[in-house]
TIDOLUM-711389 format. One record per residue: residue number from 1; residue in three letters; x, y, z of N, C-alpha, C in turn. Coordinates in steps of 0.02 Angstrom, whole numbers, padded with zeros to 5 digits. Example, Ala and Ser with C-alpha at 12.3 -4.5 7.8 and 13.67 -1.06 7.14 Angstrom:
<rs>
[1,Ala,[00660,-00284,00390],[00615,-00225,00390],[00660,-00165,00390]] [2,Ser,[00642,-00112,00354],[00684,-00053,00357],[00645,00002,00394]] 
</rs>
This chain:
<rs>
[1,Met,[04117,05204,04971],[04158,05185,05026],[04128,05227,05071]] [2,Ser,[04121,05196,05136],[04076,05214,05191],[04124,05273,05231]] [3,Tyr,[04094,05339,05252],[04119,05373,05288],[04159,05348,05347]] [4,Thr,[04232,05365,05342],[04281,05329,05384],[04334,05374,05433]] [5,Val,[04316,05362,05491],[04367,05399,05543],[04421,05368,05565]] [6,Ala,[04482,05382,05560],[04535,05352,05598],[04559,05380,05668]] [7,Leu,[04556,05328,05708],[04569,05339,05781],[04639,05332,05807]] [8,Ser,[04672,05368,05832],[04747,05349,05851],[04761,05384,05915]] [9,Gly,[04811,05376,05937],[04844,05406,06007],[04907,05366,06039]] [10,Gly,[04941,05392,06071],[04994,05357,06094],[04971,05293,06146]] [11,Ile,[05029,05264,06163],[05014,05204,06210],[04986,05231,06268]] [12,Ala,[04939,05210,06298],[04905,05229,06371],[04867,05286,06363]] [13,Ser,[04853,05316,06300],[04815,05378,06298],[04731,05363,06316]] [14,Gly,[04712,05305,06317],[04639,05295,06324],[04607,05291,06246]] [15,Lys,[04642,05267,06198],[04611,05266,06137],[04564,05201,06135]] [16,Ser,[04579,05156,06170],[04531,05087,06168],[04469,05113,06212]] [17,Ala,[04479,05143,06260],[04429,05178,06305],[04376,05224,06253]] [18,Ala,[04401,05266,06214],[04361,05297,06173],[04340,05266,06121]] [19,Ala,[04367,05218,06097],[04336,05169,06030],[04284,05128,06063]] [20,Glu,[04279,05096,06126],[04236,05069,06160],[04176,05109,06157]] [21,Arg,[04170,05173,06177],[04118,05222,06185],[04087,05235,06113]] [22,Phe,[04129,05238,06061],[04104,05264,05988],[04065,05205,05968]] [23,Ala,[04094,05130,05986],[04055,05082,05963],[03993,05074,05997]] [24,Ala,[03992,05103,06069],[03910,05093,06103],[03876,05128,06074]] [25,Leu,[03887,05191,06051],[03851,05233,06006],[03830,05224,05936]] [26,Gly,[03864,05159,05923],[03844,05149,05847],[03882,05144,05793]] [27,Ala,[03954,05166,05805],[03997,05172,05763],[04026,05096,05750]] [28,His,[04044,05086,05680],[04066,05018,05661],[04147,05021,05663]] [29,Val,[04165,04997,05734],[04239,05006,05757],[04280,04953,05728]] [30,Ile,[04340,04950,05697],[04387,04900,05662],[04444,04926,05693]] [31,Asp,[04478,04873,05735],[04532,04892,05769],[04604,04843,05741]] [32,Ala,[04649,04896,05724],[04709,04866,05682],[04749,04811,05731]] [33,Asp,[04748,04808,05796],[04779,04769,05831],[04746,04697,05830]] [34,Leu,[04671,04709,05831],[04629,04637,05831],[04637,04614,05765]] [35,Val,[04638,04648,05705],[04651,04622,05634],[04726,04593,05636]] [36,Ala,[04771,04617,05663],[04845,04598,05646],[04839,04530,05691]] [37,Arg,[04802,04515,05746],[04809,04451,05790],[04773,04402,05744]] [38,Glu,[04715,04420,05702],[04680,04374,05665],[04737,04350,05604]] [39,Leu,[04776,04396,05582],[04829,04385,05518],[04869,04343,05543]] [40,Val,[04886,04325,05615],[04940,04291,05631],[04924,04226,05665]] [41,Glu,[04853,04191,05656],[04828,04134,05680],[04865,04086,05639]] [42,Pro,[04869,04013,05664],[04905,03964,05633],[04862,03945,05563]] [43,Gly,[04910,03938,05518],[04874,03933,05444],[04875,03991,05408]] [44,Glu,[04884,04046,05440],[04870,04115,05401],[04945,04124,05351]] [45,Pro,[04935,04148,05291],[05002,04162,05261],[05059,04210,05289]] [46,Ala,[05025,04259,05331],[05062,04298,05369],[05125,04272,05417]] [47,Leu,[05074,04212,05458],[05122,04185,05516],[05175,04150,05476]] [48,Gln,[05147,04116,05415],[05211,04074,05390],[05261,04110,05351]] [49,Glu,[05251,04185,05342],[05306,04215,05310],[05338,04249,05372]] [50,Ile,[05310,04254,05440],[05344,04277,05495],[05406,04218,05508]] [51,Val,[05379,04154,05506],[05434,04100,05535],[05473,04096,05480]] [52,Ala,[05459,04111,05421],[05521,04099,05363],[05572,04159,05379]] [53,Asn,[05544,04221,05404],[05594,04267,05411],[05624,04255,05475]] [54,Phe,[05610,04245,05536],[05620,04248,05599],[05640,04177,05630]] [55,Gly,[05612,04122,05605],[05635,04064,05619],[05583,04026,05683]] [56,Ala,[05581,03968,05676],[05534,03922,05721],[05531,03961,05797]] [57,Gly,[05579,03979,05814],[05586,04003,05882],[05539,04052,05902]] [58,Val,[05493,04088,05861],[05440,04132,05870],[05362,04098,05868]] [59,Leu,[05379,04029,05882],[05310,03991,05881],[05312,03951,05957]] [60,Thr,[05249,03951,05984],[05247,03911,06027],[05242,03835,06020]] [61,Ala,[05250,03789,06078],[05239,03721,06060],[05178,03702,06023]] [62,Gly,[05128,03739,06034],[05071,03723,05996],[05066,03749,05908]] [63,Gly,[05114,03779,05900],[05115,03812,05838],[05089,03881,05825]] [64,Ala,[05068,03898,05876],[05047,03972,05880],[05097,04028,05885]] [65,Leu,[05079,04084,05861],[05141,04147,05870],[05148,04161,05942]] [66,Asp,[05213,04149,05966],[05241,04167,06035],[05246,04250,06020]] [67,Arg,[05200,04288,06049],[05209,04356,06046],[05266,04399,06081]] [68,Arg,[05270,04367,06140],[05325,04383,06178],[05389,04376,06145]] [69,Ala,[05407,04314,06120],[05473,04299,06095],[05480,04349,06041]] [70,Leu,[05419,04353,05993],[05439,04388,05939],[05452,04480,05959]] [71,Arg,[05417,04490,06009],[05406,04563,06033],[05488,04575,06057]] [72,Glu,[05512,04526,06104],[05580,04539,06109],[05629,04534,06057]] [73,Arg,[05622,04494,06003],[05663,04484,05956],[05672,04564,05906]] [74,Val,[05616,04597,05899],[05607,04648,05862],[05617,04725,05902]] [75,Phe,[05602,04709,05968],[05597,04770,06002],[05670,04815,06004]] [76,Thr,[05733,04781,06006],[05784,04820,06004],[05820,04814,05936]] [77,Asp,[05778,04788,05896],[05824,04774,05822],[05782,04812,05767]] [78,Ala,[05802,04870,05752],[05758,04916,05702],[05740,04878,05633]] [79,Ala,[05804,04846,05609],[05790,04811,05542],[05745,04751,05564]] [80,Ala,[05745,04715,05599],[05692,04663,05620],[05622,04686,05619]] [81,Arg,[05613,04746,05671],[05564,04778,05659],[05523,04793,05599]] [82,Arg,[05574,04813,05550],[05544,04836,05492],[05529,04778,05446]] [83,Arg,[05566,04725,05459],[05543,04674,05409],[05477,04643,05440]] [84,Leu,[05462,04636,05508],[05394,04627,05526],[05344,04668,05509]] [85,Glu,[05353,04726,05512],[05308,04787,05474],[05286,04767,05412]] [86,Ala,[05349,04751,05375],[05329,04745,05296],[05296,04694,05285]] [87,Ile,[05294,04637,05334],[05241,04571,05311],[05168,04587,05348]] [88,Leu,[05168,04635,05408],[05109,04633,05431],[05067,04708,05397]] [89,His,[05106,04746,05401],[05059,04814,05389],[05026,04827,05328]] [90,Pro,[05042,04791,05274],[05014,04800,05210],[04945,04757,05214]] [91,Arg,[04950,04705,05254],[04892,04659,05265],[04836,04694,05310]] [92,Val,[04863,04727,05353],[04817,04735,05404],[04773,04806,05371]] [93,Arg,[04817,04848,05337],[04789,04902,05302],[04727,04882,05252]] [94,Glu,[04747,04838,05217],[04701,04799,05158],[04640,04786,05195]] [95,Thr,[04649,04743,05254],[04593,04718,05295],[04557,04781,05318]] [96,Leu,[04586,04822,05358],[04522,04879,05379],[04505,04905,05318]] [97,Arg,[04533,04916,05258],[04489,04953,05217],[04432,04924,05180]] [98,Gln,[04445,04860,05176],[04387,04813,05158],[04323,04820,05207]] [99,Arg,[04354,04807,05276],[04301,04802,05339],[04267,04872,05342]] [100,Ala,[04309,04928,05323],[04264,04991,05325],[04214,05002,05274]] [101,Asp,[04226,04976,05224],[04191,04978,05169],[04113,04930,05163]] [102,Glu,[04129,04889,05221],[04060,04849,05239],[04005,04889,05256]] [103,Pro,[03936,04870,05240],[03879,04913,05267],[03885,04901,05331]] [104,Cys,[03862,04967,05363],[03863,04986,05439],[03808,05029,05449]] [105,Gly,[03792,05026,05518],[03733,05067,05529],[03744,05145,05523]] [106,Ser,[03806,05165,05537],[03822,05240,05545],[03889,05261,05500]] [107,Tyr,[03941,05253,05528],[04004,05268,05500],[04059,05220,05524]] [108,Ala,[04110,05216,05490],[04157,05172,05512],[04225,05201,05542]] [109,Met,[04234,05171,05594],[04297,05199,05633],[04369,05145,05637]] [110,Val,[04418,05162,05610],[04476,05107,05601],[04526,05136,05660]] [111,Val,[04535,05088,05711],[04585,05114,05761],[04650,05091,05730]] [112,Val,[04701,05141,05731],[04764,05130,05707],[04818,05158,05755]] [113,Pro,[04848,05131,05798],[04895,05161,05853],[04955,05189,05816]] [114,Leu,[04975,05162,05759],[05034,05194,05721],[05017,05229,05669]] [115,Leu,[04969,05263,05671],[04946,05302,05611],[05002,05357,05602]] [116,Ala,[05011,05393,05636],[05065,05452,05640],[05126,05435,05603]] [117,Glu,[05141,05360,05604],[05213,05332,05576],[05189,05314,05506]] [118,Asn,[05140,05306,05492],[05120,05287,05432],[05051,05321,05386]] [119,Ala,[05055,05376,05417],[04992,05428,05384],[04976,05427,05314]] [120,Glu,[05035,05425,05278],[05019,05434,05192],[04985,05360,05172]] [121,Gln,[04984,05312,05209],[04959,05246,05194],[04888,05259,05210]] [122,Tyr,[04862,05308,05245],[04788,05307,05264],[04746,05361,05235]] [123,Ala,[04773,05389,05181],[04737,05445,05135],[04665,05421,05122]] [124,Trp,[04656,05362,05130],[04590,05348,05114],[04531,05365,05168]] [125,Val,[04554,05378,05215],[04507,05397,05274],[04486,05467,05267]] [126,Asp,[04423,05478,05293],[04389,05542,05281],[04415,05596,05336]] [127,Arg,[04439,05576,05399],[04442,05610,05458],[04491,05571,05495]] [128,Val,[04549,05619,05531],[04587,05588,05591],[04571,05602,05649]] [129,Leu,[04558,05578,05704],[04548,05589,05772],[04595,05564,05815]] [130,Val,[04631,05609,05863],[04689,05581,05900],[04677,05605,05970]] [131,Val,[04673,05539,06009],[04660,05539,06078],[04734,05569,06112]] [132,Asp,[04737,05619,06139],[04795,05649,06167],[04788,05664,06241]] [133,Val,[04845,05652,06278],[04880,05667,06346],[04935,05684,06359]] [134,Pro,[04949,05724,06406],[05028,05751,06412],[05066,05689,06438]] [135,Arg,[05124,05699,06404],[05175,05647,06419],[05184,05608,06485]] [136,Glu,[05170,05658,06531],[05176,05637,06598],[05137,05592,06610]] [137,Thr,[05065,05626,06597],[05014,05569,06612],[05016,05494,06572]] [138,Gln,[05036,05503,06520],[05049,05457,06479],[05093,05405,06523]] [139,Leu,[05150,05420,06537],[05200,05379,06569],[05171,05349,06639]] [140,Ala,[05144,05395,06669],[05115,05369,06743],[05065,05310,06733]] [141,Arg,[05017,05319,06684],[04959,05266,06662],[05002,05197,06631]] [142,Leu,[05052,05209,06597],[05088,05149,06569],[05123,05112,06628]] [143,Leu,[05155,05151,06682],[05190,05112,06735],[05144,05092,06781]] [144,Ala,[05088,05119,06784],[05026,05079,06829],[04991,05021,06798]] [145,Arg,[04982,05034,06726],[04948,04970,06693],[05000,04914,06683]] [146,Asp,[05066,04919,06665],[05095,04873,06650],[05146,04846,06688]] [147,Gly,[05161,04887,06752],[05197,04869,06798],[05264,04851,06785]] [148,Ile,[05294,04897,06747],[05358,04900,06712],[05397,04946,06741]] [149,Ser,[05468,04948,06717],[05511,04989,06748],[05499,05040,06703]] [150,Pro,[05519,05114,06752],[05528,05188,06705],[05569,05175,06649]] [151,Ala,[05622,05147,06640],[05664,05139,06600],[05622,05105,06540]] [152,Thr,[05592,05045,06540],[05550,05030,06490],[05498,05061,06476]] [153,Ala,[05469,05088,06512],[05405,05142,06487],[05434,05203,06449]] [154,Glu,[05490,05222,06462],[05522,05279,06424],[05534,05254,06350]] [155,Ala,[05571,05182,06353],[05597,05157,06285],[05524,05141,06236]] [156,Met,[05469,05123,06281],[05415,05102,06232],[05380,05172,06207]] [157,Leu,[05390,05228,06245],[05369,05287,06225],[05411,05328,06170]] [158,Ala,[05471,05315,06179],[05521,05337,06128],[05517,05302,06068]] [159,Ala,[05489,05229,06070],[05488,05196,05999],[05428,05221,05957]] [160,Gln,[05391,05265,05989],[05317,05278,05951],[05339,05360,05920]] [161,Ala,[05289,05363,05880],[05289,05449,05855],[05274,05483,05916]] [162,Ser,[05311,05558,05919],[05295,05601,05965],[05230,05638,05967]] [163,Arg,[05211,05646,06024],[05151,05683,06031],[05133,05725,05976]] [164,Glu,[05188,05770,05959],[05172,05832,05908],[05162,05810,05843]] [165,Gln,[05201,05742,05830],[05190,05715,05760],[05112,05687,05765]] [166,Arg,[05080,05653,05808],[05015,05630,05816],[04966,05707,05808]] [167,Leu,[04982,05745,05838],[04931,05797,05837],[04951,05835,05764]] [168,Ala,[04992,05832,05730],[05008,05882,05681],[04958,05836,05613]] [169,Ile,[04944,05770,05616],[04890,05746,05590],[04827,05744,05594]] [170,Ala,[04803,05762,05653],[04735,05768,05682],[04697,05817,05647]] [171,Asp,[04635,05793,05636],[04586,05840,05615],[04535,05857,05674]] [172,Asp,[04540,05804,05727],[04494,05812,05790],[04538,05786,05845]] [173,Val,[04530,05824,05911],[04572,05793,05960],[04527,05790,06022]] [174,Ile,[04531,05724,06060],[04505,05721,06124],[04559,05718,06181]] [175,Val,[04551,05776,06213],[04601,05777,06269],[04585,05737,06329]] [176,Asn,[04616,05661,06338],[04596,05636,06378],[04628,05628,06455]] [177,Asp,[04639,05686,06483],[04669,05685,06552],[04625,05715,06611]] [178,Gly,[04547,05693,06585],[04518,05723,06631],[04456,05656,06666]] [179,Ser,[04402,05676,06679],[04365,05605,06706],[04333,05567,06645]] [180,Leu,[04309,05519,06663],[04261,05468,06607],[04218,05508,06598]] [181,Ala,[04176,05549,06636],[04120,05590,06611],[04140,05637,06554]] [182,Asp,[04204,05656,06561],[04233,05715,06510],[04243,05673,06444]] [183,Leu,[04266,05618,06463],[04281,05565,06390],[04217,05556,06354]] [184,Asp,[04157,05529,06409],[04097,05528,06375],[04077,05580,06332]] [185,Ala,[04072,05642,06360],[04058,05699,06327],[04086,05711,06260]] [186,Ala,[04150,05705,06268],[04176,05725,06198],[04162,05669,06145]] [187,Val,[04160,05603,06176],[04140,05559,06113],[04074,05571,06090]] [188,Ala,[04035,05581,06134],[03959,05595,06102],[03953,05655,06056]] [189,Ala,[03997,05698,06075],[03983,05771,06027],[04005,05749,05971]] [190,Leu,[04073,05709,05970],[04115,05700,05896],[04067,05626,05854]] [191,His,[04042,05600,05898],[04000,05554,05865],[03945,05572,05828]] [192,Glu,[03912,05632,05854],[03854,05658,05821],[03876,05693,05766]] [193,Arg,[03927,05729,05761],[03964,05759,05703],[03985,05707,05651]] [194,Tyr,[04008,05652,05674],[04026,05604,05618],[03959,05564,05597]] [195,Ala,[03915,05551,05625],[03851,05530,05605],[03821,05582,05565]] [196,Trp,[03823,05630,05566],[03782,05684,05522],[03832,05680,05456]] [197,Ala,[03896,05679,05466],[03935,05685,05402],[03930,05619,05357]] [198,Ala,[03913,05559,05390],[03903,05506,05350],[03835,05506,05324]] [199,Ala,[03779,05529,05351],[03708,05537,05341],[03705,05585,05271]] [200,Thr,[03749,05642,05279],[03760,05687,05226],[03789,05646,05158]] [201,Arg,[03837,05610,05162],[03866,05584,05116],[03818,05535,05081]] [202,Leu,[03781,05490,05118],[03728,05452,05087],[03678,05484,05050]] [203,Arg,[03657,05536,05075],[03607,05583,05035],[03637,05617,04970]] [204,Ser,[03701,05623,04962],[03735,05651,04906],[03723,05611,04847]] [205,Pro,[03707,05642,04783],[03692,05612,04722],[03764,05560,04708]] [206,Asp,[03817,05582,04737],[03880,05535,04722],[03871,05467,04748]] 
</rs>
């Protein structure tokens, strides 16, 4: 299997910006959110199972998944959210693992927003990188980015693993509360380390 790094971080931490920079340097980046979108395209088994569980009200008139309707359905209903996760998460994990093992130029990086909540399911990755910011920064960015109320932003943060839980599973941390130049430098340093680890594995007799 390819040398694989799992990248995670809380909402509005900047993990997508970090992932873009790793990809630009040559990492084979696979995003769990994008995989999940593929898995619920019309005709996909996951979408059929979602409709069977939540009803046709989660579909648009054209038969596509109405993400907003589904999000509203599960956001305040923990049992419904667990049902949705049981449908999607195993499929997403399997797809991530398959794609991480595809031939790539350097190493694979899987972007998993909910890694801390499901860390035991990702024991196959070689390293965990967490993009971290203070909670106050996270909240301010979320408010500015999404134009939502402070109460909604607080609820979104509360629905995720805590900063402490994310840091507890991290092998590497990027503290992303500085400039873009700081982020560039942090990514470049880690990319060099991961590329070296991947090359070392390729040279191994195993």
